[in-house]
C-alpha positions in Angstrom: 127.8 59.7 37.7 129.9 58.1 40.3 129.5 59.1 44.0 132.8 60.9 44.6 132.5 62.6 41.2 129.1 63.9 42.3 130.5 65.0 45.7 133.3 66.9 44.0 130.8 68.5 41.5 128.6 69.5 44.5 131.5 71.0 46.4 132.7 72.9 43.3 129.1 74.3 42.6 128.9 75.5 46.2 132.3 77.1 46.1 131.6 78.8 42.8 128.6 80.5 44.2 130.0 81.3 47.7 128.0 78.8 49.7 129.9 78.1 52.9 129.8 75.4 55.5 128.3 72.6 53.5 131.3 70.8 52.0 131.1 67.0 51.7 134.0 64.6 52.1 134.6 61.8 49.7 133.0 58.5 50.6 135.3 55.4 50.9 133.5 53.3 53.5 129.9 52.4 54.6 130.6 54.5 57.7 131.5 57.6 55.6 128.4 57.0 53.4 126.3 57.1 56.6 128.0 60.3 57.7 127.0 62.0 54.4 123.5 60.6 54.7 123.2 62.3 58.1 123.7 65.7 56.5 120.4 65.2 54.6 118.1 65.4 57.6 116.8 68.1 59.9 116.8 71.9 59.8 119.8 73.5 58.2 120.6 70.3 56.2 122.0 70.2 52.7 118.4 69.8 51.5 117.8 73.4 52.6 120.5 74.9 50.4 119.0 77.3 47.8 121.5 79.2 45.7 120.3 82.8 45.1 121.4 86.4 45.3 118.9 87.0 48.1 120.9 84.6 50.2 124.1 86.5 49.5 125.5 84.0 47.0 127.6 84.9 44.0 125.1 84.3 41.3 123.0 86.3 38.8 119.3 86.0 39.2 118.9 84.6 35.7 121.3 81.7 36.6 119.6 80.7 39.8 117.1 78.2 38.3 119.9 76.3 36.5 122.2 76.3 39.4 119.5 75.0 41.8 118.4 72.3 39.3 122.1 71.1 39.1 122.3 71.2 42.8 119.3 69.0 43.4 120.4 66.5 40.7 123.7 66.2 42.4 122.1 65.8 45.8 119.8 63.1 44.5 122.7 61.2 43.0 124.8 61.6 46.2 121.9 60.4 48.4 121.1 57.3 46.3 124.7 56.3 46.1 125.3 56.8 49.8 122.1 54.9 50.6 123.4 51.9 48.5 126.9 52.0 50.1 125.7 52.5 53.7 124.5 48.9 54.0 
């Protein structure tokens, strides 16, 4: 999967389940790749997202595992692509 395709899928997944404040912008330059990479570290980072009903997200409990597996696959893809482009 290409980087911006993964970012668009990530944003759609979050929007679908009502996760707010974590939208990523498309990456076109090394600088924008570094900006996205900066969102992976520290408390409250995109690594901390967990989609579930307990967090007030629009999802059924039986869908949580699949949604979070997809989320983490997308995050891994985005991270690796940005790491390669940030050089």
